[in-house]
C-alpha positions, 0 to 999 in steps of 0.5 A, spaced: 508 819 144 502 822 140 495 822 142 493 819 136 499 814 135 495 808 134 491 811 129 491 808 122 490 813 117 496 818 115 491 824 113 487 824 120 493 823 124 497 829 121 491 833 121 490 832 129 495 837 131 492 842 126 485 841 130 489 842 137 492 849 135 485 851 132 480 848 138 485 846 143 485 839 147 479 835 145 473 834 149 473 826 148 479 822 144 480 815 143 487 813 141 486 806 137 485 804 130 478 807 128 479 812 133 476 819 134 477 826 137 471 830 138 471 837 140 464 841 143 465 848 141 461 855 141 460 860 136 459 858 129 461 851 129 457 847 135 462 841 134 468 838 130 469 831 129 476 828 127 476 820 125 481 815 123 478 814 117 479 815 109 472 816 106 474 816 098 471 822 094 472 824 087 469 831 087 472 836 085 478 832 085 480 825 088 481 826 095 479 822 102 474 825 107 475 824 115 474 831 118 467 833 120 464 840 122 457 842 124 453 848 125 446 848 128 441 851 123 433 849 121 432 847 114 425 847 112 423 841 109 422 844 102 429 846 101 432 840 105 433 835 098 436 841 095 442 842 100 443 835 100 444 835 092 450 840 094 455 834 095 456 827 098 460 830 104 453 834 107 448 831 111 443 834 116 440 831 123 433 833 123 433 832 131 439 836 133 438 841 127 445 840 125 448 841 118 455 837 118 460 837 112 465 832 112 472 834 108 479 833 109 480 841 112 476 846 116 477 850 109 473 845 105 468 844 111 467 852 111 466 852 103 461 846 103 457 849 109 457 856 106 453 853 100 449 849 104 447 855 109 446 859 103 441 854 099 437 853 106 436 860 107 434 861 100 439 866 098 442 861 093 438 856 089 441 849 087 440 850 080 445 856 081 450 852 085 450 846 079 450 851 073 456 855 075 460 849 079 460 853 085 462 847 089 469 846 086 470 854 086 468 855 093 472 849 096 478 852 092 477 859 095 477 862 088 470 864 088 470 867 095 475 867 101 474 862 106 474 868 111 468 872 107 464 865 107 465 864 115 463 871 116 457 870 112 455 864 115 455 867 122 450 872 120 446 866 116 446 862 123 444 868 127 438 870 122 436 863 122 436 861 129 432 867 131 427 866 125 426 859 127 427 859 134 421 855 135 423 850 130 429 849 133 427 846 139 422 841 136 423 834 138 422 831 131 424 832 124 419 836 120 421 833 114 419 826 117 413 828 122 409 834 123 408 833 130 410 829 136 406 823 138 402 824 144 402 818 149 396 813 149 393 811 155 394 804 156 388 799 157 391 798 164 391 805 166 384 806 164 381 800 168 385 803 174 381 809 173 374 805 173 371 803 180 372 795 181 364 793 180 362 799 177 354 798 175 354 791 179 350 789 185 350 784 190 344 780 193 343 785 199 342 791 193 349 794 195 353 796 189 359 792 188 363 798 189 361 799 196 366 798 202 372 799 197 370 793 192 369 788 197 362 786 198 361 781 192 363 774 192 368 772 186 366 765 187 359 764 187 354 765 180 349 771 180 342 770 182 336 770 177 337 778 177 344 778 176 346 780 183 352 777 186 352 773 192 354 778 198 360 777 202 359 776 210 367 774 212 374 775 210 379 769 209 386 770 208 388 768 201 395 765 200 397 766 193 404 765 190 407 766 197 403 772 199 397 773 203 391 777 201 384 779 204 379 775 200 371 777 202 367 771 200 359 769 202 361 763 206 367 759 208 366 754 203 368 759 197 374 761 201 376 754 202 375 752 194 379 758 192 385 757 197 385 750 195 386 752 187 391 757 189 395 752 192 394 746 188 394 750 181 396 757 181 396 758 173 389 756 173 387 760 179 390 766 176 386 764 169 379 763 173 379 769 178 385 774 177 383 780 172 389 784 173 394 787 179 392 794 181 399 796 184 400 790 189 393 788 190 389 783 186 383 785 182 378 779 182 373 777 177 367 773 178 369 766 175 362 765 172 361 772 169 368 774 168 367 781 170 371 785 175 367 784 182 372 785 188 379 788 190 383 783 194 388 787 199 395 785 200 396 783 207 403 786 209 
């Protein structure tokens, strides 16, 4: 049974055996209606794709397209639109740097890619292509033989890949962007790099960052000098099935916080939790909303 027996269109069905003779067994294949056969190749062409489709095309005469061939070259943005004006059967992937022709045979693809590469490298202008109707004469192999065009394409690709070695490795399309975007640091990362309680003091005039940010109470209001209540003891805080080391100025504060965490976890979160630093709670003072303490997870 044929490897493409389930394909619907006769054109690609018949051309499959020709492709196998040229490229060998496909790298990947799908034997079903609207299926495909794909060849990853080396040399002039980077890949070929035969699809079970019929794309109607009336230039230079009415026919159907279904066979794709791609060559890796860099096309400067000022020449890209001229390249695309050659035919509706030519396309360019700015990320992969692949110039692709879709016709009905390898010869037609070579002719289309040849003109595309000539315009892309500046050896021919789009005006010259249109003026003398070079697309039609090259497709028919009248202006130049397909063998000549293929050999010329090899030279063009080699020169282009050497000249634009850096551009070919770029991870963006030069006609869309001028550079890669740099990842922005999120607010959470920025805050994690800042010590919890920085710039704040407790009633013993200790910095709130002291002892791993555990010396300022998150429950009591600051005194008239803006100092936070100094902590005296540690009480386990039970929150959503986990326990954390809660440091408070007195047991009454710890009891009040534990009660709220148990009866209304969501309100507790809004009142006391600023964020999570990995698995620890970064607590804010309920009165000032400033981060004053790190509640370490009890494992």
